[in-house]
C-alpha positions in Angstrom: 5.4 -1.6 13.9 6.4 0.4 10.8 4.6 0.2 7.4 6.0 2.3 4.3 5.9 2.7 0.4 8.3 0.5 -0.6 9.6 3.2 -3.4 9.9 6.9 -3.1 9.3 8.0 -5.9 6.3 6.2 -6.8 5.1 7.4 -3.3 5.6 11.4 -4.5 3.9 10.7 -7.9 0.8 9.3 -6.1 0.8 12.7 -4.0 1.1 14.7 -7.0 -1.0 13.0 -8.9 -4.0 14.0 -7.3 -3.0 17.7 -7.5 -3.2 17.7 -11.4 -6.1 18.9 -13.0 -8.2 16.3 -14.7 -6.1 13.8 -14.2 -6.2 13.6 -10.5 -10.3 12.1 -10.9 -8.5 9.5 -13.0 -7.7 6.1 -10.5 -3.5 6.5 -10.0 -2.9 3.6 -12.9 0.8 1.9 -11.7 1.2 -0.5 -8.6 2.4 0.6 -5.7 3.1 -1.9 -2.6 4.1 -1.4 1.6 6.2 -2.8 3.7 5.1 -3.9 7.3 8.6 -3.3 9.4 9.2 -4.6 13.1 12.9 -3.6 14.5 14.1 -3.5 11.3 12.9 -7.0 9.7 10.4 -7.2 7.3 7.5 -9.0 8.7 5.1 -8.3 5.9 3.9 -6.6 2.7 0.8 -5.5 0.8 1.2 -5.4 -2.7 -1.4 -3.9 -5.6 -1.9 -6.4 -8.2 -3.8 -5.1 -10.4 -3.6 -1.5 -12.5 -6.9 0.0 -11.9 -9.2 -2.7 -9.6 -8.6 -3.5 -6.0 -6.8 -6.5 -5.8 -3.9 -6.8 -3.4 -1.9 -9.5 -2.3 -1.0 -9.2 1.8 1.8 -11.4 2.6 3.0 -12.2 6.5 6.3 -13.6 7.1 6.4 -13.5 10.8 4.3 -16.3 11.9 4.0 -14.6 15.1 2.2 -11.6 14.1 -1.5 -10.9 14.5 -2.8 -11.8 10.6 -5.8 -9.9 11.9 -3.5 -6.8 12.6 -2.2 -6.9 8.8 -5.9 -7.3 7.5 -7.6 -4.5 9.4 -4.4 -2.5 8.7 -4.3 -3.3 4.6 -8.0 -2.2 4.6 -7.1 0.8 6.1 -4.5 1.7 3.5 -7.1 0.8 0.3 -9.4 3.1 2.3 -7.0 6.0 2.7 -5.7 5.7 -1.0 -9.2 7.2 -1.8 -10.6 3.7 -3.5 
């Protein structure tokens, strides 16, 4: 399975955000989204729904996909976003 951020511009801006003086200590205010793909087909998504709080919408579109795998990956993505 491949997990990628939907917007390359937001991905780059999030990485630069942490290095900006004074601004890097403020939570990133824009929403971001990750897509889960298997063999080029979208099988799920992870979307940040609020700007400053940790509210996410996790969708699984492939019924054969183990939901525990997607939820574990969603927790890992949240942890890696320094939340």
